[in-house]
RODO-2510 file (C-alpha; in nm, 4 decimals, decimal comma):
residues 152
     n   res          X          Y          Z
     1     x     5,3074     7,1192    -7,7859
     2     x     5,2145     7,2799    -8,1177
     3     x     4,8546     7,2322    -8,2237
     4     x     4,9623     7,1434    -8,5793
     5     x     5,1509     6,8393    -8,4422
     6     x     4,8503     6,7256    -8,2430
     7     x     4,6221     6,7676    -8,5450
     8     x     4,8657     6,5600    -8,7530
     9     x     4,8531     6,2906    -8,4853
    10     x     4,4730     6,3027    -8,4912
    11     x     4,4722     6,2491    -8,8701
    12     x     4,7164     5,9605    -8,8342
    13     x     4,4922     5,8027    -8,5708
    14     x     4,1984     5,8332    -8,8102
    15     x     4,4115     5,6435    -9,0611
    16     x     4,4745     5,3755    -8,7983
    17     x     4,0988     5,3501    -8,7416
    18     x     4,0507     5,2931    -9,1155
    19     x     4,3220     5,0267    -9,1154
    20     x     4,1506     4,8577    -8,8214
    21     x     3,8139     4,8616    -9,0001
    22     x     3,9708     4,7079    -9,3116
    23     x     4,1381     4,4339    -9,1085
    24     x     3,8261     4,3604    -8,9084
    25     x     3,6223     4,3444    -9,2297
    26     x     3,8775     4,0990    -9,3710
    27     x     3,8728     3,8907    -9,0531
    28     x     3,4925     3,9050    -9,0370
    29     x     3,4741     3,6838    -9,3447
    30     x     3,4967     3,3919    -9,1021
    31     x     3,3884     3,5476    -8,7718
    32     x     3,1521     3,8430    -8,7062
    33     x     3,3293     4,1705    -8,6193
    34     x     3,1672     4,2055    -8,2786
    35     x     3,2690     3,8502    -8,1912
    36     x     3,6354     3,9184    -8,2642
    37     x     3,6656     4,1886    -8,0013
    38     x     3,4788     3,9818    -7,7469
    39     x     3,6838     3,6671    -7,8095
    40     x     4,0071     3,8686    -7,7949
    41     x     3,9172     4,0178    -7,4575
    42     x     3,8209     3,6759    -7,3224
    43     x     4,1535     3,5370    -7,4388
    44     x     4,3370     3,8050    -7,2393
    45     x     4,1212     3,7990    -6,9283
    46     x     4,0126     3,4397    -6,8881
    47     x     3,6900     3,3848    -6,6942
    48     x     3,5160     3,7187    -6,6470
    49     x     3,1705     3,8442    -6,5510
    50     x     2,9475     3,9794    -6,8247
    51     x     2,9368     4,3287    -6,6704
    52     x     3,3152     4,3500    -6,6509
    53     x     3,3407     4,2288    -7,0096
    54     x     3,0966     4,4988    -7,1233
    55     x     3,3060     4,7598    -6,9409
    56     x     3,6240     4,6437    -7,1143
    57     x     3,4497     4,6546    -7,4525
    58     x     3,2967     4,9973    -7,3787
    59     x     2,9469     4,8749    -7,4678
    60     x     2,6199     4,8274    -7,2825
    61     x     2,5756     4,5029    -7,0935
    62     x     2,2715     4,4163    -7,3091
    63     x     2,4902     4,4292    -7,6219
    64     x     2,7487     4,2045    -7,4600
    65     x     2,4823     3,9588    -7,3418
    66     x     2,3360     3,9355    -7,6925
    67     x     2,6790     3,8751    -7,8470
    68     x     2,7623     3,6162    -7,5822
    69     x     2,4392     3,4287    -7,6527
    70     x     2,5350     3,3987    -8,0200
    71     x     2,8893     3,2881    -7,9363
    72     x     2,7601     3,0400    -7,6811
    73     x     2,5232     2,8920    -7,9429
    74     x     2,8240     2,8560    -8,1764
    75     x     3,0208     2,6802    -7,9029
    76     x     3,2868     2,9533    -7,8822
    77     x     3,2203     3,0589    -7,5221
    78     x     3,0841     2,8917    -7,2108
    79     x     2,9472     3,0178    -6,8825
    80     x     3,0234     2,8724    -6,5434
    81     x     2,9316     2,9652    -6,1881
    82     x     3,1576     3,2242    -6,0276
    83     x     3,3300     3,0426    -5,7397
    84     x     3,3294     3,3666    -5,5365
    85     x     2,9564     3,4283    -5,5881
    86     x     2,7521     3,1308    -5,7082
    87     x     2,4706     3,3645    -5,8181
    88     x     2,6958     3,5158    -6,0854
    89     x     2,8538     3,3566    -6,3897
    90     x     3,1937     3,3820    -6,5529
    91     x     3,2337     3,3646    -6,9287
    92     x     3,5358     3,2060    -7,0912
    93     x     3,6569     3,0820    -7,4281
    94     x     3,5970     2,7205    -7,5165
    95     x     3,8615     2,5257    -7,7087
    96     x     3,6535     2,5904    -8,0249
    97     x     3,6498     2,9615    -7,9500
    98     x     4,0257     2,9619    -7,9014
    99     x     4,0757     2,7811    -8,2338
   100     x     3,8472     3,0270    -8,4132
   101     x     4,0314     3,3227    -8,2652
   102     x     4,3725     3,1751    -8,3520
   103     x     4,2596     3,1167    -8,7095
   104     x     4,1419     3,4754    -8,7499
   105     x     4,4542     3,6162    -8,5834
   106     x     4,6754     3,4092    -8,8153
   107     x     4,4943     3,5448    -9,1230
   108     x     4,5267     3,9037    -9,0028
   109     x     4,8923     3,8515    -8,9037
   110     x     4,9647     3,7235    -9,2554
   111     x     4,8168     4,0418    -9,4032
   112     x     5,0213     4,2556    -9,1641
   113     x     5,3334     4,0585    -9,2427
   114     x     5,3058     4,1385    -9,6133
   115     x     5,2318     4,5054    -9,5461
   116     x     5,5268     4,5368    -9,3088
   117     x     5,7866     4,3701    -9,5328
   118     x     5,9912     4,6911    -9,5463
   119     x     5,9774     4,7534    -9,1704
   120     x     6,2454     4,6508    -8,9256
   121     x     6,1597     4,4684    -8,6045
   122     x     6,2667     4,7842    -8,4207
   123     x     6,0199     4,9936    -8,6239
   124     x     5,7326     4,7604    -8,5351
   125     x     5,8340     4,7408    -8,1688
   126     x     5,8647     5,1182    -8,1386
   127     x     5,5259     5,1804    -8,3023
   128     x     5,3640     4,9211    -8,0769
   129     x     5,5170     5,0756    -7,7655
   130     x     5,4205     5,4291    -7,8636
   131     x     5,0601     5,3323    -7,9380
   132     x     5,0369     5,1564    -7,6010
   133     x     5,1845     5,4614    -7,4295
   134     x     4,9352     5,6898    -7,6032
   135     x     4,6466     5,4684    -7,4930
   136     x     4,7783     5,4594    -7,1381
   137     x     4,8337     5,8359    -7,1246
   138     x     4,4885     5,9098    -7,2705
   139     x     4,2988     5,6768    -7,0334
   140     x     4,3072     5,9117    -6,7306
   141     x     4,2252     6,2149    -6,9465
   142     x     3,9246     6,0455    -7,1058
   143     x     3,8060     5,9073    -6,7709
   144     x     3,7771     6,2519    -6,6132
   145     x     3,6104     6,4194    -6,9149
   146     x     3,2307     6,4099    -6,9323
   147     x     3,0945     6,2343    -7,2405
   148     x     2,8968     6,5423    -7,3480
   149     x     3,2185     6,7444    -7,3717
   150     x     3,3725     6,4866    -7,6043
   151     x     3,0748     6,5092    -7,8424
   152     x     3,0879     6,8887    -7,8852
***
């Protein structure tokens, strides 16, 4: 594939990152940015160990633990004993956490809805599918590359 096409894709992905930051900043008016990602993952996974949650978020376990403590104090998450290993705990959304997440998602969806007024359902579906495919195709490439190489 031509390098110019790949560089154009890289610029477009930078634009997507900026869009994401803007949306997260908008959503963070009611819920801290770090909490949004954590609550979203918990919604998808259900009860999960802290270490596995940190892996999914691509952050250190200490960062995840600190965020969980804040969310637990707010009543958005709860811990329970892991039935497979009583020494470990699973973290899950509480009903309050689910309501908070739904509220934030509704606000963000409203903003997207206005921005996408001129898009067809097919356009949105195709973009969604292509972004998921890109993520899926990049996962094995990123996994086998050392971190130091990515920084150079």
